[in-house]
C-alpha positions in Angstrom: -85.0 297.6 44.4 -82.9 294.2 44.0 -79.9 295.8 45.4 -82.0 296.8 48.5 -83.5 293.5 49.0 -80.3 291.7 48.5 -78.6 294.1 50.9 -81.4 293.8 53.4 -81.2 290.0 53.1 -77.3 290.0 53.8 -77.5 292.2 56.6 -80.4 290.0 58.4 -78.1 287.0 57.5 -75.0 288.7 59.3 -77.0 289.7 62.2 -78.6 286.3 62.7 -75.2 284.7 62.4 -73.9 287.2 65.1 -76.7 286.5 67.4 -75.9 282.6 67.1 -72.3 283.2 67.8 -73.0 285.7 70.8 -75.9 284.0 72.5 -75.8 280.2 71.5 -77.5 278.9 74.8 -80.4 281.5 74.7 -81.7 281.0 71.2 -83.4 277.9 69.8 -81.9 275.7 67.0 -79.5 277.4 64.8 -81.5 276.8 61.5 -84.3 278.8 62.8 -82.4 281.6 63.6 -80.6 281.9 60.3 -83.7 281.9 58.4 -85.7 284.2 60.7 -83.1 287.1 60.5 -82.9 287.5 56.6 -86.7 286.9 56.3 -87.3 289.7 58.9 -84.7 292.1 57.3 -86.3 291.5 54.0 -89.9 292.2 55.4 -88.6 295.3 57.2 -87.1 296.6 54.2 -89.9 296.0 52.1 -92.4 297.7 54.3 -89.9 300.7 54.6 -89.7 300.9 50.8 -93.4 300.9 50.4 -93.8 303.7 53.1 -90.9 305.9 51.9 -90.6 305.0 48.4 -87.5 304.6 46.0 -84.2 306.5 46.8 -84.0 305.9 50.4 -81.5 302.9 50.6 -79.6 303.9 54.0 -83.0 304.5 55.8 -84.5 301.2 54.2 -81.3 299.2 55.3 -81.2 300.8 58.8 -85.1 299.8 59.3 -84.3 296.4 57.8 -81.6 296.0 60.6 -83.9 297.1 63.2 -86.8 295.0 62.2 -84.4 291.8 62.2 -83.0 292.5 65.4 -86.4 293.0 66.8 -87.6 289.8 65.6 -84.8 287.8 66.7 -85.2 289.3 70.1 -88.7 287.4 70.3 -86.6 284.1 69.9 -84.6 284.6 72.9 -85.4 282.1 75.8 -86.1 283.3 79.3 -85.3 280.2 81.1 -81.6 281.2 81.7 -80.7 283.0 84.8 -77.3 284.1 85.9 -75.5 281.8 88.4 -75.0 284.5 91.2 -79.0 285.2 91.4 -80.1 281.7 92.3 -77.9 281.4 95.7 -79.5 284.6 97.0 -83.1 283.6 96.3 -83.0 280.2 98.1 -85.1 280.2 101.3 -83.5 279.2 104.6 -84.2 275.7 105.6 -87.0 275.4 108.2 -86.2 274.0 111.8 
């Protein structure tokens, strides 16, 4: 159980680190993301272990990674729009 918990935590930290590197402008401050990823993965791994029982380490780590990604996706900001869309949405000036 300790190895599964450690693996889930490391996996969540790796996912959070990758998210901060890939989407720096859409995520809130970095310490929050780096703390949320491992905590979510640990929670997902714990829930999976309780439901499935011992002996399912690959499934547990897969579920831990999925929960970590899902929780981190909730932190994504929606205020960023692509540059090309804003030019087409501007109404013409009134005469």
